[in-house]
C-alpha angles and dihedrals in degrees: 000000000000120000122228086231088063099032117039091196092061093090097178107013114153120253128229113277116275132022116281117260125236092254092055091046092052092048092052091047090052092050095051115091113222093210092055092047092052091051091046095236130116093205143296111330093002131115123269113273109242113250087221127011128178124184130194089335110187133175124176134193116196090345093307117117109234089175110027119199095310117179135172140125132229116213120225107280095012125136108214120180123208116208136171143130120291109287093025092125100256099134091039088055090052090048090054094048093047094046100248088118129036115227120234089216139003140047139269125201131186115198091337095312116120104230098166094119098033122110120243097263092055091051087054088056087055089058105270122141132173144190124201136225092250125053111275105182126123100254095195094056127074121258090253093049091053091056094040091055091056092046092048092052091048093050100037103030130245093315090056090087089066092066115109113248095251089060096056103122129235094254091058093046092049093046091050092047091052091051092050093049089049090054094047093251102108091107090055097050095117096042120107108258090226090063095059122108117249091258091050090050089054089053090047090053089055091047090052089051092050092047088058089056103225122175094206118047123196109199111190107200096322091183095052112133094001123137111250092244090058096052098079094056094050090044090055091046091054089047090054093049089050092049088056089064105267119147107230130193108187134186109203138159096196099094093192087059092047094048091046096050112024125092090192134013126213115201121206124194124173087349095303130109110249098176143348114191146105114317094249091053093047093049091055095046108114092206090057091048091051090051088057090053092255094302114141116248 
């Protein structure tokens, strides 16, 4: 049976028995070619390498599966939304992908690199970036300094954040400035991040992510806590980032945002994957409707 790591269309194909060992992971990482992964191609005449692929991903607490054999693949440049009722396992899934949790079973690949056993910072080096449900900016730093820190780390490696501010190089400053302008925050560059409105902090979080230069973005409820009048601007900003070629996996409860942005929608319920298809197909799926207690999507 085909593996989702080998076939992006195999949304929930079962993995081989047992979690891969460190030796196998290292061998796969050595065999993968970074240039091919960045282009999204496995080689001449072969299928595109998924930007993100998860296979039979499982995480248990006290014997109960919080994430239960979830598998799907996001193509390079795809925007895939993850939806589900509260407690469906959406944030736990993001924690597994980003390395905050270690799966009990299954595999995770970024651009063809098996990262299942890698710590978070090494997944970042493979192009992964993430925002969180709650605001995660440095409130005591300026808006510019927040973005510059991310750019410095991306350009100089993990120890780049230890550089004193006066030593942040011109490339990092320019990269940060571009990200802030992109997120409509250039005029707020010298403001203290703690003084921003909630909506501005959400935009700053996205700017920090862009300054780090990831190829795969995990957006965990980017609209959470935002005033309704602020949602359209952030929605359009995410659309622009996606149009520029970023692969985005987004958890979101605002269904109008999901239906307006997503190319495919993955539905989780009790930790399991109910469906992964185009929005119109998912909306009409009776099983999905039942999972939402009969409420229309």
